[in-house]
N, C-alpha and C positions, 0 to 999 in steps of 0.2 A: 543577422548577427549570430555568430556561433557561440559566443560566451557572454551572456548578459551580465553575469556577476563581475567579470573583468571590466566591462563597460561602466558599471556602477562605480567601482573603485577608481577607475581612471578619471571619470568625471569629477568625483570628489577630490582626488589628488590635484587635478588641473585647476579646479575652483579655489582650492586652498593656496596654490602657488600664485594665482591671480588676485588673491585677497577678496574674493567675492563674498557677499553676505549669505547668499543661498544658491543652490543649484537644483535643476530639475532633471529627472531621469524617467524613462518609461516605467510604469509601475507593474510589479508582479507580487504575489504573496511572499515569495522567497526573499526578494529584495526588501520588502517592507519589514519582514521579520529580522533580517540582518541589520537594517538601519535602527530598528527598535532596540536591539541588543546594544548597538554602539551608543545610542542615546542613553540607555540605562547605565552604561559604564562611564558616562561622562565625556565621551568623545565628540558628541554632536549636541547642538543646542535644542533643536526641535525638528519635527517633520510633520507633513500633512499630505493626505491623498487628495488630489484635485481632479475633478472630472471636467473634461472639456473636449469638444470635437469628437465625441464618440469613444474616447479612450481615456484611461486614467494616467495621471502623471504624479510622481512622487517628488514633492518639494522638500528639500533638506536644508535647514538653516545650519550653517557652519559655526563652530565655536573657536574663539580666539582668547588668549590669556590677557592679563592686564597691560602688557606691553605690546600687544598686537600680533604676537606670534601664534600660529595655529596650534591648537591643542593636539591634533593628530600630527605626529612627527613622521610616520611612515605607514603605508598600506601595502600589503603583499598578498597576491592571489596564491594560495597554496595548492588546492586541488583544481586541476584544469580539465577540460573535456577530453584531452588526449592522455592524461595521466591523473586518474583519481587517486586521492590519498585518504585512506581509511585508517583509523586508529581505534584501539580498544580503550576502555576506561582507564587502565593503568599506564597507557603509553601516550597520553595526551601531552603534546610538547608545550613547554613554557616559552613565552615570547619575551625576549630581553630580560631573562631571569625574573619573571613575574611582573615587570613594569607594564608590559603590553598584554593583550588578550588574543586568544584564538577563538574564532567563531566556528562552531560545529553544527552540522545538520544531523540530528539524531532522530531515532524513532519517537522521541518525546518532544520533538520540535527543534527549532534553532536555539542553541544554548551557548553561553560563554564557557570557556574551558573549565573554570572553577566549579560552575554549576553542574556541568556534565560529569566531572570527577566526583562531586558530592553525591550525585544521583547514581553513580556507578554505571554510566552508559557511555558508549563510544559512538563513533559515527564518522562522517566525512568532514575533514578540516577544510572549511570554505576559504577563510582568509585569516591573516594576522594583522593586528592593529597595534601600533605603539606611539 
């Protein structure tokens, strides 16, 4: 697999379209931190790391609103293996005029765009969620 982060986002997107309750993806620390940020921002219900068969799996419970529509309306991979996107603290892009979030990998860890701006730290823009 050349882009594990794109695989994570695609699995979440496909599970939302199929109205699944949860989805499992191979676990890594980076994926776990990105999912943690998405959960803290209210886009996901819960997640857990499950060990089985000698490798870890990240189980993600998806969140739907009261009429059954997914809370996540869109997911976009911004920085790709062939074209990394780095931004400074002052140039962090807004997603849908502040409705969505950008997830950044910074020297202080994986942060949401508002927190990275508050801490005055830039980094690699991993994905956008709205």
